[in-house]
C-alpha positions as CSV (number, residue, x, y, z in Angstrom):
1,M,95.0,54.4,119.3
2,N,96.8,52.1,117.1
3,T,94.3,49.4,117.8
4,T,91.3,51.7,117.2
5,A,92.7,52.9,113.9
6,R,93.1,49.2,112.8
7,Q,89.6,48.5,113.9
8,I,88.2,51.5,112.0
9,G,90.3,50.5,108.9
10,F,89.1,46.9,109.1
11,F,85.5,48.1,109.5
12,V,85.9,50.5,106.5
13,A,87.4,47.6,104.4
14,L,84.5,45.3,105.4
15,L,82.0,47.9,104.3
16,G,84.0,48.9,101.2
17,I,84.4,45.4,99.7
18,P,80.6,44.8,99.3
19,L,80.0,48.3,98.2
20,T,82.7,48.1,95.6
21,A,81.5,44.7,94.5
22,W,77.9,46.1,94.1
23,Y,79.1,49.0,91.9
24,T,81.6,47.1,89.8
25,V,80.0,43.6,89.5
26,F,76.3,43.3,90.6
27,R,75.0,46.6,89.3
28,P,76.1,46.0,85.7
29,Q,74.9,42.4,85.9
30,N,71.5,43.7,87.1
31,V,71.3,46.0,84.1
32,D,72.2,43.1,81.8
33,I,69.5,40.9,83.5
34,A,66.9,43.6,83.1
35,E,67.7,44.0,79.4
36,A,67.5,40.3,78.9
37,M,64.2,40.1,80.7
38,Q,62.9,42.9,78.5
39,D,64.1,41.1,75.3
40,I,62.4,37.9,76.5
41,A,59.2,39.7,77.2
42,T,59.3,41.3,73.7
43,R,59.9,37.9,72.0
44,Q,57.2,36.3,74.0
45,S,54.7,38.9,73.0
46,Q,55.7,38.3,69.3
47,L,55.3,34.5,69.8
48,D,51.9,35.1,71.4
49,R,50.9,37.3,68.4
50,I,52.0,34.6,66.0
51,A,50.1,32.0,68.0
52,K,46.9,34.1,67.7
53,L,47.4,34.5,64.0
54,A,48.0,30.7,63.6
55,E,44.7,30.1,65.5
56,R,42.9,32.1,62.8
57,I,44.1,29.8,60.1
58,P,42.7,26.4,60.8
59,D,45.3,24.5,58.9
60,L,48.4,26.5,58.3
61,M,50.1,23.7,56.3
62,A,47.1,23.6,53.9
63,A,47.2,27.3,53.5
64,L,50.9,27.2,52.6
65,V,50.3,24.4,50.1
66,T,47.5,26.4,48.5
67,G,49.8,29.4,48.3
68,E,52.5,27.4,46.6
69,Q,50.0,26.0,44.1
70,L,48.9,29.6,43.3
71,V,52.5,30.7,42.8
72,Q,53.1,27.7,40.5
73,Q,49.9,28.6,38.5
74,I,51.3,32.2,38.0
75,E,54.7,30.9,37.0
76,A,53.1,28.5,34.5
77,Q,51.7,31.7,32.7
78,L,55.2,33.0,32.3
79,P,56.8,31.9,29.1
80,R,60.4,30.9,28.8
81,R,62.8,33.0,26.6
82,R,62.3,30.7,23.6
83,D,58.5,31.0,23.9
84,V,58.3,34.9,23.8
85,E,58.2,34.9,20.0
86,G,55.3,32.5,20.1
87,V,53.4,34.8,22.5
88,L,54.1,37.7,20.1
89,E,52.8,35.7,17.2
90,N,49.6,34.9,19.1
91,I,49.1,38.6,19.9
92,W,49.5,39.6,16.2
93,Q,47.1,36.9,15.2
94,I,44.5,38.2,17.7
95,A,45.0,41.7,16.2
96,E,44.5,40.5,12.6
97,R,41.5,38.4,13.6
98,N,39.9,41.5,14.9
99,G,40.6,43.6,11.8
100,M,43.5,45.6,13.3
101,Q,46.6,46.4,11.3
102,V,49.9,46.5,13.3
103,R,51.9,49.3,11.9
104,S,55.1,49.1,14.0
105,V,56.6,47.4,16.9
106,K,59.7,48.7,18.7
107,T,61.3,46.6,21.4
108,K,62.6,48.3,24.5
109,P,65.4,46.8,26.6
110,P,64.1,44.1,29.0
111,V,63.6,45.2,32.6
112,P,64.1,43.0,35.6
113,S,60.9,42.6,37.6
114,A,61.4,40.6,40.9
115,V,62.8,37.3,39.7
116,Y,61.2,37.6,36.3
117,M,61.9,39.8,33.2
118,E,59.6,42.3,31.6
119,L,59.9,42.9,27.8
120,P,58.2,46.2,26.9
121,L,57.1,46.7,23.3
122,E,55.9,50.0,21.8
123,V,53.1,49.0,19.5
124,S,51.3,51.2,16.9
125,M,48.2,49.8,15.2
126,D,45.0,51.0,13.6
127,G,41.6,49.6,12.6
128,P,38.0,49.7,13.7
129,F,37.3,50.7,17.3
130,E,35.2,47.6,17.8
131,G,38.1,45.5,16.6
132,F,40.5,47.2,19.0
133,Y,38.0,46.6,21.8
134,R,37.8,42.8,20.9
135,F,41.6,42.7,20.7
136,L,41.8,44.0,24.3
137,L,39.3,41.5,25.5
138,E,41.1,38.6,23.8
139,L,44.4,39.8,25.1
140,E,43.0,39.8,28.6
141,T,42.0,36.1,28.3
142,M,45.4,34.9,27.0
143,P,47.0,32.3,29.2
144,R,50.2,34.4,29.4
145,I,50.8,37.4,31.6
146,T,50.8,40.7,29.7
147,R,50.3,44.3,30.6
148,L,49.2,47.4,28.6
149,S,50.4,50.8,29.6
150,Q,50.8,54.3,28.1
151,M,47.9,53.9,25.8
152,S,46.6,56.6,23.4
153,I,43.7,56.2,21.1
154,Q,42.9,58.7,18.4
155,E,40.3,58.8,15.7
156,A,42.0,57.9,12.5
157,G,41.6,60.1,9.4
158,M,42.7,59.8,5.8
159,K,46.1,61.2,6.8
160,V,46.9,58.1,8.7
161,R,47.0,55.7,5.7
162,G,46.6,57.9,2.7
163,P,43.8,58.2,0.1
164,Q,44.5,54.7,-1.4
165,N,44.1,52.9,2.0
166,E,41.5,55.0,3.6
167,L,40.2,53.7,7.0
168,P,36.5,53.3,7.4
169,A,34.5,55.6,9.6
170,G,34.9,54.9,13.3
171,A,38.5,53.7,12.8
172,V,41.1,54.5,15.4
173,A,44.9,54.8,15.5
174,T,46.4,53.5,18.8
175,Q,49.8,53.5,20.4
176,F,50.5,51.6,23.6
177,T,53.3,49.8,25.4
178,L,52.7,46.0,25.7
179,S,54.8,44.3,28.3
180,I,55.3,40.5,28.2
181,Y,56.7,38.8,31.3
182,F,59.0,35.9,30.9
183,A,60.9,33.6,33.3
184,D,64.5,33.6,32.2
185,A,67.2,35.5,30.3
186,V,66.6,38.2,27.6
187,P,64.7,37.0,24.6
188,E,66.4,37.2,21.2
189,I,63.9,39.0,19.0
190,A,64.3,41.8,16.5
191,S,64.9,45.2,18.1
192,A,62.5,47.1,15.8
193,G,60.4,46.6,12.8
194,D,57.1,45.1,11.6
195,P,55.5,42.2,13.4
196,P,55.7,38.7,11.8
197,R,52.9,38.0,9.3
């Protein structure tokens, strides 16, 4: 009986060691291997997708160079801090050339926009509608990046300028926000007041 119990114990130990090893070592490793295989399959599918996209672009390097050139062209349209006043002077000259009278300009605080700064200006001007239209067309063709927002246009009456400086028929009074984008720190211009003449 003693020998039989030893044989049974030895047999149980022989069966228990591989079963214990399977539960404690091999089973967790199989889970890790399955997760690694899934991760490899996911990454391979992403690489395959990238390869298909790369096949659509005949020369990826040429496309990247073209993209960099376009970015440089846009950045060339962004004035530096010291050039913002010159851009403002050009805008006022465009307004005067088209018969518009700039009544007031109020500078709002500059706003960061991506890696550039946006300087919003609240502008109030009046003059003939055709002049305002030509002003907008010339503003659009400027080599610098600007944006108009919050625009209101009203027909101007005698109340706008008084009886001595009466506006002609078809004149308008406009208010809008003109944003100028620039490439470095905050420009040092007057916070409020009339435009330079």
